[in-house]
PLY file of the C-alpha trace (Angstrom):
ply
format ascii 1.0
element vertex 69
property float x
property float y
property float z
element edge 68
property int vertex1
property int vertex2
end_header
3.06 11.20 27.81
4.29 9.85 24.49
3.30 11.17 21.15
3.42 9.07 18.03
4.41 10.65 14.77
1.84 9.93 12.11
3.04 10.13 8.51
1.54 12.94 6.47
-0.93 12.19 3.70
1.77 13.02 1.15
4.25 10.67 2.81
1.67 7.85 2.90
0.94 8.39 -0.80
4.62 8.34 -1.72
5.18 5.12 0.24
2.13 3.52 -1.37
3.30 4.52 -4.85
6.74 2.99 -4.26
5.45 -0.36 -2.98
5.75 -2.20 -6.25
3.91 -1.97 -9.51
5.12 -0.77 -12.86
7.01 2.53 -12.85
8.07 4.67 -15.81
10.52 7.58 -15.80
9.58 10.48 -18.07
13.11 11.29 -19.18
12.72 14.93 -20.20
11.04 15.99 -16.94
12.69 13.50 -14.56
9.29 12.60 -13.09
8.58 8.98 -12.16
5.04 7.70 -12.73
3.40 4.49 -11.54
0.89 2.70 -13.76
-2.36 2.58 -11.82
-4.75 1.38 -14.51
-4.50 0.04 -18.06
-7.38 -0.44 -20.49
-7.77 -0.38 -24.25
-4.09 0.27 -24.90
-3.93 3.34 -22.62
-2.28 3.46 -19.20
-3.13 5.92 -16.46
0.01 7.14 -14.74
0.28 8.82 -11.34
3.37 10.74 -10.29
4.52 10.79 -6.68
2.98 14.26 -6.51
0.89 16.18 -8.98
-1.79 15.31 -11.50
-2.11 11.94 -13.21
-1.88 11.51 -16.97
-3.06 9.01 -19.54
-0.53 7.72 -22.05
-1.07 5.34 -25.00
1.06 2.21 -24.69
2.72 2.98 -28.03
4.15 6.16 -26.47
5.31 4.28 -23.36
7.38 2.02 -25.58
9.30 5.04 -26.96
12.65 4.60 -25.18
13.70 8.16 -26.02
10.87 9.55 -23.86
10.03 6.85 -21.29
12.15 4.41 -19.31
10.48 1.48 -17.55
11.98 1.26 -14.05
0 1
1 2
2 3
3 4
4 5
5 6
6 7
7 8
8 9
9 10
10 11
11 12
12 13
13 14
14 15
15 16
16 17
17 18
18 19
19 20
20 21
21 22
22 23
23 24
24 25
25 26
26 27
27 28
28 29
29 30
30 31
31 32
32 33
33 34
34 35
35 36
36 37
37 38
38 39
39 40
40 41
41 42
42 43
43 44
44 45
45 46
46 47
47 48
48 49
49 50
50 51
51 52
52 53
53 54
54 55
55 56
56 57
57 58
58 59
59 60
60 61
61 62
62 63
63 64
64 65
65 66
66 67
67 68
């Protein structure tokens, strides 16, 4: 009998997040976020784990805080 290892929900989410798209590094926390939605000058960002956040594009262009990856 063979058993197949299924990836965990967390692992599937991490792999999905890393499959392309726009990624920003929040420099002070070291957390990488992927842009999942942009509308009206605000981008919704999702980290690999944890809660999402909404960030105005003008803040994303602040190179002291955010680094586009």
